[in-house]
N, C-alpha and C positions, 0 to 999 in steps of 0.2 A: 554592341558597346563593347568595341576593343577595348584593355585596360593600358590606360595613361601614362606613361613615367614621368610626363614634365606635366607638372604644375600650372594653373592655369593663371593667366592674369587680372588685373582688379577687371579690367576693359573687357576681359571675354564675359568674366563672371555678370558683371553691367547685362551685357549685350544677351547675353542667355535668359536673364531676370525680365527684362523686354521686353523677350518673344515671349516670354509666358504672361506676363501682364497686357496684352497685347490678342490675344487667343479669348479675353474675356472671362468668362466662367468658370475658374482653376475650381480644378476634381484633382482627389486626393493619386489619381492615378500621372494626370501632369505632374502631381512636387512630389514621384518617386521616381518618375523621369528625369526632373530636372539634375533632382540630387543624386540619383544615377550617374546621370553626364558630367556635374562635376567631381562624382565620386571619380570618375575614369573607368567602367564597367557594373554591375552590378554587386550589389550586395551580399555576402555570403550570408546564409540559413544559418540561422543558430540548431546546436545539434543540443536534442536532451539529451540530460544529464543520467547514468545510471547511478539509481542509490548509492550509496557507499553500504557496506558492507559491516555488519556488526563486531565487532571484537570481542574475543572470546574476554579480554578484562571486563570490559565493558559487561558484556551478559551475570559474569561471575559476580561485580557489583552490585549491582542493581537486585540480582536473585540475595543473595549473603544479607543485604540492607529491609529487602521487605519480610526474611525473619530476623529483621534482629540479632546479625550475627557479624564478625567475624572474619573469624577460617571456616575452611570447609569443613574442617572438623566440629566444632561450633555448630555446624547448621546438621554434623550428619544426626546431633544426640539432640536435636530439635522435635522439639515433642509433634508439634504439630507437621513437619517435616518427613518426620520419620513414620506416625499417624498414616501419610498421604501414598507413602512407599511401601505397608507392611506385606510382606512376604515381597515383596520385587526387590528383583539385586539393581539397585542403584549407581549406575557409574559417573563420577563429576572431574573423567580425564581431561577430555578428548575438549573441542569448539563445537562438534558436535552434543557433544552430553550438555553443553548448556546450553545447549543453542534449541534441545526439547526442555527444560528447565523451565527457560526463561520463559519460551513458548507458551508455555504449563501457569507459570507465577505473575507474569509480567505483563505481557502483548506478544501481538504479531511481530516479528523483527522487520525496520521497513524497507529491504532487497526484495522480502516474500510479500509487500502488500502487492495492492492491484495485479495480481495474476490472472492470469486468462489459462479457461481447457476445461473440461470434462469434468475436471473434482472439483472447479474452483465458482464460488458462487461469493456476490461482493469485494470481490479481487482480493476471495481468504480461499486457499488448498484447504478444506474442509476434512482432508486428512491426514493434515499436518497440524492443523491446529483448531485448541476447541475455543470458538470466541462466540460461543451462541446468541451472543444480542447484536450482534454485528451482523452475523448470518442472518440473522432474521429480519436483520435492517431495523429493531424495537426498540426503544428508550426504557432503562430498566424501569427508569421514576415515572412512568408513565405507562407503561404494558399493562393491561389485564391478560387473564386465563386464554380469553377469547380472542382476542390479537392475537398469543401462539397461539393458538388454532388455526385462527385463517391462514394466518403465513404459510404453517404445517400444509396446510390444504393447499395454498397454492405452490410452493414447491415442491409437490407430491408429485402435481401434476404434469411436471417436468422433468423430477430425477426417479421416480419409483421403477423399480425396473421392465415393469409392464408397459414403458412407454418409451421406452429404451434406455430409459437413466442406469445407471453408476449402481449395481446392489450395495456396493461398499458406501456411498453417498449417500444412501436411502437407510442403510441402520445409522451413521452418523445424524443423518439428522433428525431421528428417528428417537438416538440417546440425547441429543440437543433437547426435543422438547418436550422430554418426557424430563433431564436437568430443570430445566429456567419453571416447567408446572411445579413441580416439586417444592421451589424455593420460593414458590407464590402462594402456596398453598401453607 
């Protein structure tokens, strides 16, 4: 169908409706063809929106709020934050520095969800995000140690280096399993 530059007149539209009615059993395909005839051509397909990248200011604000701090200086002096990084040098200057903290303390950034690849499970890159409940697909309120062990066994069948999996992913899965089991005891 060629795109029409002039608008149809009411009589032309009524004629198209009559033809459609006369055909009897009206299908969705027939209605779509009718609408495209009125439109003067096929409808444009909707384009998928890319998730909006989270800003450094948003990540910083949420991490500070998690620890009840108003400034980066307060955060560095926060005992819980300090203990989590004993012996490590934590930079809090760049967007990537705040992204690391956001991943660790808040959530997986929206633009890093629904990923695919060799190191991704349930849409999350396991090498960048330590989210055991999400990776294992379990609910923290109802999961049992046997659930964790069962899901781990299933994941090992796919991600173990002996069956062609990535050794780094397998190590990460072991750490996730161990941390979940430690939380349950």
